[in-house]
C-alpha positions in Angstrom: 39.8 28.6 12.2 36.4 30.8 12.6 33.4 28.6 10.6 32.2 30.9 8.3 29.4 30.0 6.2 26.8 30.6 3.4 24.0 31.9 5.7 26.8 34.3 8.4 27.0 35.8 4.5 23.7 36.3 3.7 23.1 38.2 7.3 26.3 40.3 6.5 25.0 41.3 3.2 22.1 42.7 4.7 23.8 44.1 7.5 25.9 45.5 4.7 22.8 46.7 2.4 21.3 48.7 5.5 24.0 50.3 7.3 27.3 50.5 5.2 25.3 54.2 3.6 25.3 55.7 7.0 28.7 54.7 7.9 31.6 57.2 8.5 35.1 56.1 7.5 38.2 57.7 8.5 39.8 59.0 4.5 43.2 57.5 3.9 46.1 59.9 5.3 43.7 62.2 7.0 46.4 61.7 9.5 48.0 64.9 7.4 44.8 67.3 8.7 45.5 66.6 11.9 47.7 68.3 14.4 50.7 67.1 16.6 48.5 67.5 20.2 45.3 65.8 18.5 47.3 63.1 17.1 48.9 62.8 21.1 45.0 63.5 22.5 43.8 60.3 20.6 46.7 57.9 22.1 45.4 58.9 25.7 41.9 58.2 24.8 43.5 54.9 23.5 45.3 54.6 26.8 41.9 55.3 28.8 40.0 53.0 27.0 41.6 50.1 28.0 39.1 48.0 30.6 36.2 50.7 29.9 35.5 53.3 27.3 33.0 55.7 29.6 36.3 57.4 31.2 37.9 57.6 27.4 34.4 59.6 26.6 34.3 61.5 29.2 38.3 63.1 28.5 36.9 63.8 24.9 33.8 65.9 26.0 36.1 68.0 28.6 38.2 70.2 26.7 39.4 71.6 29.9 41.2 68.0 31.0 42.9 67.9 27.3 44.3 71.1 27.8 46.1 69.8 30.6 47.7 67.5 29.1 48.5 68.6 25.8 51.1 67.7 23.5 52.9 71.7 23.5 52.3 71.6 27.4 53.5 68.1 28.0 56.9 68.5 25.9 57.9 71.3 27.9 57.9 69.9 31.2 61.2 67.9 31.7 60.4 67.0 35.3 59.3 63.4 35.2 57.8 63.1 38.7 55.6 66.4 37.0 55.0 64.3 34.2 53.2 61.5 36.2 51.9 63.8 38.3 50.1 65.6 35.5 49.1 62.6 34.0 47.9 60.6 36.3 45.4 63.1 38.0 43.6 63.2 34.3 43.0 59.7 34.5 41.6 59.0 37.4 39.6 62.1 36.8 37.7 60.7 34.5 37.4 57.7 36.3 39.7 55.6 34.0 39.8 51.5 34.7 43.4 50.6 36.7 44.6 54.4 37.2 46.1 53.8 41.0 46.2 57.1 42.6 50.5 55.1 44.3 51.6 56.4 40.6 54.6 53.8 41.5 51.6 51.1 40.9 50.1 53.1 37.9 50.5 51.1 34.6 48.6 53.5 32.7 50.8 56.8 33.8 53.7 55.2 33.2 52.5 54.1 29.4 51.9 57.4 28.7 55.0 59.0 30.0 57.1 56.6 27.9 54.7 57.1 24.7 55.8 60.6 25.1 59.1 60.2 24.8 58.9 58.4 21.6 56.7 60.4 20.2 59.0 63.5 21.2 61.9 61.4 20.2 60.7 61.3 16.3 61.4 65.1 14.5 58.7 66.7 13.9 56.6 64.8 17.3 54.0 62.7 16.4 53.2 63.8 13.0 56.9 63.0 12.7 56.2 59.3 13.7 53.3 59.3 11.5 55.1 59.8 8.4 57.5 57.2 8.8 54.7 54.9 9.5 53.0 56.1 6.1 56.6 54.7 4.1 55.6 51.0 5.2 54.5 50.3 1.7 53.5 46.7 -0.2 50.6 44.4 1.1 52.4 43.7 4.0 52.4 47.6 5.1 48.9 47.7 7.0 50.4 44.6 9.4 53.8 46.4 10.1 52.4 49.8 11.1 50.2 47.7 13.8 53.2 45.7 14.6 55.5 48.5 14.8 53.0 50.7 17.1 53.0 48.0 19.5 56.3 47.2 19.8 57.3 50.6 20.6 54.2 52.1 22.2 52.8 50.8 26.0 49.6 50.0 26.7 48.9 49.9 22.9 47.7 45.9 22.2 46.3 44.7 18.9 42.8 46.2 19.5 44.4 49.7 20.7 47.0 49.7 17.8 44.5 49.1 15.2 41.7 51.3 16.3 44.4 54.0 16.8 45.9 54.0 13.2 42.3 53.5 11.3 41.3 56.6 12.9 44.1 58.6 11.4 43.6 57.0 8.1 47.0 54.3 7.9 45.3 51.4 8.4 42.4 50.4 5.7 42.4 46.1 6.0 42.4 45.8 10.2 39.4 45.3 12.3 40.0 46.5 16.0 38.0 43.5 17.8 36.1 45.3 20.5 33.2 43.7 22.6 30.6 45.3 20.2 32.2 43.5 16.9 32.6 40.5 18.9 28.5 40.6 19.8 27.4 40.8 16.1 30.2 38.0 14.7 28.3 35.9 17.7 25.0 36.8 17.6 25.4 36.5 13.5 26.3 32.8 14.5 30.4 33.1 14.4 32.1 31.8 17.8 35.0 33.9 18.8 37.6 32.6 20.7 38.7 34.0 24.1 41.9 35.5 25.0 42.2 37.5 21.6 43.9 40.3 23.7 46.5 38.5 25.2 47.4 36.9 22.0 48.5 38.8 18.9 49.1 35.6 17.1 45.3 34.2 17.9 44.3 37.8 17.1 45.6 38.0 13.6 44.7 34.7 13.1 40.8 35.7 13.5 41.0 39.1 12.1 42.5 37.5 8.6 39.4 35.0 8.7 37.4 38.1 9.1 38.9 39.5 6.2 39.4 36.6 3.8 36.0 34.9 4.4 33.8 38.0 5.0 34.9 41.4 4.1 36.7 40.0 0.9 33.3 38.4 -0.6 31.1 41.3 0.7 33.8 44.0 -1.3 34.1 45.7 2.0 37.5 46.9 3.8 38.5 45.6 7.1 37.8 49.1 8.0 34.6 49.8 6.3 33.7 46.2 7.9 35.3 47.7 11.8 33.5 50.7 11.4 29.6 49.5 9.9 29.2 47.0 12.8 30.5 49.6 15.6 28.7 52.5 15.0 25.2 51.0 14.1 25.5 48.3 17.1 22.6 48.6 18.5 20.4 48.8 15.3 22.0 45.8 14.0 22.0 43.5 17.1 18.3 44.7 17.1 17.9 43.8 13.9 19.4 40.8 14.3 17.2 39.7 17.4 14.2 40.6 14.7 15.5 37.7 12.4 15.8 35.7 14.9 12.6 35.5 16.2 10.9 36.0 13.0 12.7 32.1 12.3 11.3 31.1 15.4 
């Protein structure tokens, strides 16, 4: 589907040369070092970030708000209305997009209450869920983990499921195709079809093209490629822009 040529690969080779060594890549299975609360808060962030990253960054920098919706406190609340009000208050406090003051209309609030219930249903809570996911083995293991997460959780789609699992060290050959990564691909000269988030099949196809036609020839895993472009986005775009102007 993607049209990737030698010139595109040469540009990514230069990006790899300059930026891979500066990139922080989550270690495989690092979820084992995370607490149940950290795993839960990481999921909240993934739901918040849909529609805009600034509110998620505000949440990550605010220990007081994180404490309000900590896993330990949430699992002790049996009243669904109280859960909804608590979560909705935090979502609105950081300016989360699509977080309506009318809780009955707030899909993100309802999604997080649902997702909390899923995590609680596993023995050992969030860590129990990740233990279950770690049992998906073989060459299709990464895809199975992603699809499973998208199936059981609400407001967790193609990009966010991958991002969530990559950070936990549970997925290595996947790419969270957020705006930054798409912008780099476009700047290199690779056209990306629109509507990825609304079509898991299209997303899978584009991801597979990148993994086989870019990552494999360059000796990169999906997570290395993903984090390299995301973490060094500004500098990469400046380098590509500079090269384009030099050619002119």
